[in-house]
C-alpha positions in Angstrom: -3.6 -73.8 -22.3 -4.7 -72.5 -18.9 -4.5 -68.9 -17.9 -2.5 -67.9 -14.8 -4.6 -67.3 -11.7 -5.7 -63.7 -11.2 -3.5 -61.6 -9.1 -5.2 -60.6 -5.9 -4.5 -57.0 -4.9 -4.0 -56.6 -1.2 -4.9 -53.4 0.3 -3.6 -53.5 3.8 -5.1 -50.9 5.9 -2.9 -49.0 8.3 -3.3 -50.3 11.9 -5.9 -48.5 13.8 -4.5 -46.7 16.8 -6.8 -47.1 19.7 -6.7 -44.2 22.0 -7.9 -44.6 25.6 -9.1 -41.9 28.0 -7.8 -41.6 31.5 -11.0 -43.1 33.0 -10.7 -46.1 30.6 -7.2 -46.7 31.8 -8.3 -46.2 35.4 -10.9 -48.9 34.9 -8.5 -51.3 33.1 -5.8 -50.9 35.8 -8.2 -50.5 38.7 -6.3 -47.5 39.8 -7.4 -44.0 40.9 -7.2 -40.9 38.8 -4.1 -39.6 40.7 -2.2 -42.8 40.3 -2.8 -42.9 36.5 -1.7 -39.2 36.2 1.4 -40.0 38.3 2.2 -42.8 35.8 1.8 -40.3 32.9 3.8 -37.6 34.7 6.7 -39.9 35.4 6.8 -41.2 31.9 6.0 -44.8 32.9 2.9 -44.7 30.7 3.1 -42.9 27.4 0.4 -40.6 26.2 -0.5 -37.9 23.7 -2.3 -34.6 24.2 -5.0 -33.5 21.7 -5.9 -30.0 22.6 -6.6 -30.3 26.4 -7.5 -34.0 26.2 -5.0 -36.6 27.3 -5.1 -39.9 25.4 -3.2 -43.1 26.0 -2.5 -45.4 23.0 -3.7 -48.9 23.8 -0.3 -50.3 22.8 1.4 -48.0 25.4 -0.9 -49.5 28.1 0.0 -53.0 26.9 3.7 -52.2 26.9 3.4 -50.7 30.4 1.7 -53.9 31.7 4.2 -56.2 30.0 7.1 -54.2 31.5 5.6 -54.4 35.0 5.0 -58.1 34.6 8.6 -58.7 33.5 9.9 -56.6 36.4 7.8 -58.6 38.9 9.0 -61.9 37.3 12.7 -60.8 37.6 12.3 -59.8 41.2 
């Protein structure tokens, strides 16, 4: 008689939330500081505030880019 295969326990880690600084977003979008802060102020680009530091989740930047590409394709 053979024994059943051992059960493998999966420990799935929570997804890591990459947070970007404004200068990192500036570099990725090749925009100036004022332009990035305008996107944040108008809500086009989501962010969080930690103390006095503004951080942009990487998925929010990806969503922003995807939305803009879709808008350009529809035009």
